C-alpha positions in Angstrom: -19.7 11.3 3.2 -17.8 13.9 1.4 -17.9 15.4 -2.1 -15.1 13.3 -3.5 -15.7 10.4 -5.9 -16.1 7.1 -4.2 -13.5 4.3 -4.8 -15.2 2.2 -7.5 -13.7 -1.1 -6.1 -15.2 -0.6 -2.7 -18.9 0.0 -3.3 -22.0 -2.1 -3.5 -24.2 -2.5 -6.5 -27.4 -0.6 -5.6 -30.4 -2.7 -4.4 -33.9 -2.3 -5.9 -35.3 0.9 -4.5 -38.6 -0.6 -3.3 -39.5 2.9 -2.2 -43.2 2.5 -1.3 -42.6 -0.9 0.4 -39.7 0.5 2.4 -41.8 3.4 3.8 -44.5 0.9 4.8 -41.9 -1.3 6.5 -40.5 1.6 8.5 -44.0 2.4 9.8 -44.5 -1.2 10.9 -41.0 -1.8 12.3 -40.7 -3.1 15.9 -37.1 -2.2 16.3 -33.7 -2.1 14.5 -33.3 -5.9 14.7 -36.5 -6.2 12.8 -35.2 -4.0 10.0 -32.1 -6.2 9.5 -34.0 -9.5 9.6 -34.8 -10.6 6.0 -37.3 -13.3 7.1 -39.2 -10.8 9.2 -39.3 -8.3 6.4 -40.4 -11.0 3.9 -43.5 -11.7 6.0 -44.5 -8.0 5.8 -44.2 -7.7 2.1 -47.3 -7.9 -0.1 -46.2 -9.8 -3.2 -47.9 -12.9 -4.5 -44.7 -14.8 -5.2 -42.9 -16.2 -2.2 -39.6 -16.0 -4.1 -40.2 -12.3 -4.8 -40.9 -11.7 -1.1 -37.8 -13.6 -0.1 -35.6 -11.7 -2.6 -36.9 -8.3 -1.7 -36.8 -9.1 2.0 -33.1 -9.9 1.7 -32.5 -6.7 -0.4 -34.2 -4.5 2.1 -32.5 -6.1 5.1 -29.1 -5.6 3.5 -29.8 -1.9 3.0 -31.1 -1.4 6.5 -28.1 -3.2 7.9 -25.8 -0.5 6.5 -27.4 2.0 8.8 -25.8 2.8 12.2 -27.9 1.1 14.8 -28.6 4.3 16.5 -29.8 5.9 13.3 -32.0 2.9 12.5 -33.5 3.0 16.0 -34.1 6.8 15.6 -35.8 6.3 12.3 -38.3 3.9 14.0 -38.8 6.3 16.8 -39.6 9.0 14.2 -42.2 6.7 12.5 -43.9 6.0 15.9 -44.0 9.7 16.7 -47.0 10.3 14.3 -45.0 12.7 12.2 -46.3 13.1 8.7 -45.4 10.4 6.2 -43.9 13.1 3.9 -41.4 14.0 6.6 -40.4 10.3 7.1 -39.9 10.1 3.3 -37.6 13.2 3.4 -35.5 11.6 6.1 -35.4 8.2 4.3 -34.3 10.0 1.1 -31.2 11.1 3.0 -30.5 7.6 4.6 -31.2 5.9 1.2 -28.4 8.0 -0.3 -26.1 7.3 2.6 -26.4 3.5 2.2 -26.5 3.5 -1.6 -23.2 5.3 -2.4 -23.4 5.0 -6.2 -26.8 6.6 -6.2 -25.5 9.3 -3.9 -22.4 10.0 -6.1 -24.5 10.3 -9.3 -27.0 12.6 -7.5 -24.3 14.9 -6.1 -22.3 15.1 -9.3 -25.0 15.1 -12.0 -28.4 16.1 -10.4 -27.8 18.4 -7.5 -25.8 21.1 -9.4 -28.7 21.6 -11.9 -31.6 23.9 -11.2 -35.0 22.4 -10.4 -37.0 21.9 -13.7 -33.8 21.4 -15.7 -33.8 18.5 -18.2 -31.3 15.7 -18.1 -31.0 13.2 -20.9 -31.0 9.5 -20.0 -28.1 9.1 -22.4 -26.0 11.5 -20.3 -26.5 9.4 -17.2 -25.7 6.2 -19.2 -22.5 7.7 -20.5 -21.4 8.8 -17.0 -22.1 5.3 -15.7 -20.3 3.6 -18.6 -17.3 5.8 -18.0 -17.2 5.6 -14.2 -18.6 2.1 -13.5 -17.7 -0.1 -16.5 -18.7 -3.4 -15.0 -22.4 -4.2 -15.4 -23.0 -0.8 -16.8 -26.3 -1.7 -18.6 -27.9 -3.2 -15.5 -26.5 -0.4 -13.3 -27.9 2.3 -15.6 -31.4 0.8 -15.3 -31.1 0.5 -11.5 -29.8 4.0 -11.1 -32.6 5.6 -13.1 -35.1 3.6 -11.1 -33.5 4.7 -7.8 -33.4 8.4 -8.8 -37.0 8.3 -10.0 -38.5 6.4 -7.1 -36.7 8.5 -4.6 -38.2 11.5 -6.2 -35.1 13.3 -7.5 -36.1 12.9 -11.1 -39.3 12.6 -13.0 -39.8 11.6 -16.7 -40.5 14.0 -19.5 -41.0 12.4 -22.8 -39.2 9.3 -23.9 -35.6 10.3 -23.4 -35.5 13.2 -21.0 -35.9 13.5 -17.2 -36.6 16.5 -15.1 -34.8 17.6 -11.9 -37.4 17.8 -9.1 -37.5 20.5 -6.4 -38.3 19.8 -2.8 -38.0 23.3 -1.6 -36.3 23.9 1.8 -37.8 21.3 4.2 -36.9 23.0 7.5 -38.3 20.3 9.8 -36.5 17.6 8.0 -33.3 19.6 8.2 -33.6 19.8 12.0 -34.6 16.2 12.3 -31.7 15.0 10.2 -29.3 17.1 12.2 -30.4 15.6 15.4 -30.7 12.0 14.0 -27.2 12.0 12.4 -25.1 14.4 14.4 -26.8 15.3 17.7 -29.0 12.6 19.4 -27.8 14.3 22.6 -27.4 18.1 23.0 -24.1 19.3 21.5 -22.5 22.2 19.7 -21.9 21.6 16.0 -19.8 23.8 13.7 -21.6 24.8 10.6 -18.5 23.9 8.6 -19.1 20.3 9.7 -22.6 20.4 8.4 -21.6 22.1 5.1 -19.0 19.5 4.4 -21.6 16.7 4.8 -24.1 16.0 2.1 -27.3 15.4 4.1 -28.6 18.9 3.4 -28.0 18.3 -0.3 -29.8 15.0 -0.2 -32.8 16.8 1.4 -32.9 19.1 -1.7 -31.4 22.3 -0.4 -29.7 24.1 -3.2 -27.6 26.7 -1.3 -26.1 26.5 2.1 -27.3 30.0 2.9 -30.8 28.5 2.9 -29.6 25.9 5.5 -28.4 28.8 7.7 -31.8 30.4 7.4 -33.4 27.1 8.5 -31.2 27.0 11.6 -32.0 30.6 12.4 -35.7 29.8 12.1 -35.3 26.8 14.4 -33.6 29.0 17.0 -36.4 31.5 16.8 -38.9 28.7 17.4 -36.9 27.3 20.3 -36.1 24.0 18.5 -32.4 24.5 19.0 -30.6 26.4 21.8 -28.8 28.9 19.7 -27.2 29.9 16.4 -24.0 31.9 17.0 -20.7 33.1 15.7 -18.0 32.2 18.3 -14.4 33.1 17.7 -15.3 33.6 14.0 -16.8 30.2 13.8 -20.5 29.7 12.9 -22.1 27.0 15.1 -25.4 25.8 16.4 -26.1 24.3 19.8 -28.9 21.8 20.0 -31.3 21.9 23.0 -32.9 18.4 23.2 -32.1 14.7 23.0 -33.5 12.9 20.1 -36.4 11.5 22.2 -37.1 14.9 23.7 -37.1 16.6 20.3 -39.7 14.1 19.0 -41.9 14.6 22.1 -41.5 18.4 21.6 -42.4 18.1 17.9 -45.5 16.0 18.7 
C-alpha cells in the first residue's frame, strides 16, 4: 500500500470493527481456513441473537479473507506463541488497516500527520468523507469513526472532538511485522522498501528515523542479522524464518 489516494470505485465499504471479538477469535483460531469460515466464526461469537452472530461471522470472515494466506497463518502462529495480547493487537492494527483501505486512507491523510494529543473535530472527518466518498457518506462517517476509535487511533474528548492517540515506538511489533509481511524467510530488505510502505505508520511510528533506531536495536539484540549501508543503500538482513523468530522470541 502506498501513500497515494485509493481509487474510490475499487474499494469496499468498511466492515464493523468488532475489535474485541476479533482479538478473541484470533486467539482461538485453528488455522487460516477457520478465519475465513463464517459459520465457524459464528459459533465462536458470544451474542444472544443468532442473526447477529451470523451477520458478524460473515463480516469477520470477509475481512480475514482479504489477508494473504501466509499472513493469516502467521498471525495464528503468533497468537499460539504466547506473546502478550497487546503485541497481537499491535499487529492486528496493521492488518486491519491493510484490509480496510478507506480506514487506512483516512488514517494516513488525516490522523497520522498530527501530533499525539492533537484534537480533531468530528465535523472535519465528516467533511473529508462527504467530499471523497459521496455515496453513503452518513453511514460511512459513523463506521469510520467507530473503526478509528475501536482500533485505538482516536479517543473521544467532549461531544465533538477526538484526540490523536500515541502508541510510542513498539520495537517488537516493528520486527514482527517486518518478518510477517516482508521476510517470513531470511532475506535482505532495502529500507527504502520499508519506508515506502505504511505498516510502520499503522504501528504508530511518527518518524522513519525512529524505525531506523528500532532496527539498530534489533541488530544489537541479535534479532536480525545486520543493519548496514551497502553501495549507499540502507538495508537490513533478517536472521530467522518466521517460525524460528517466534521460537527465539518465546
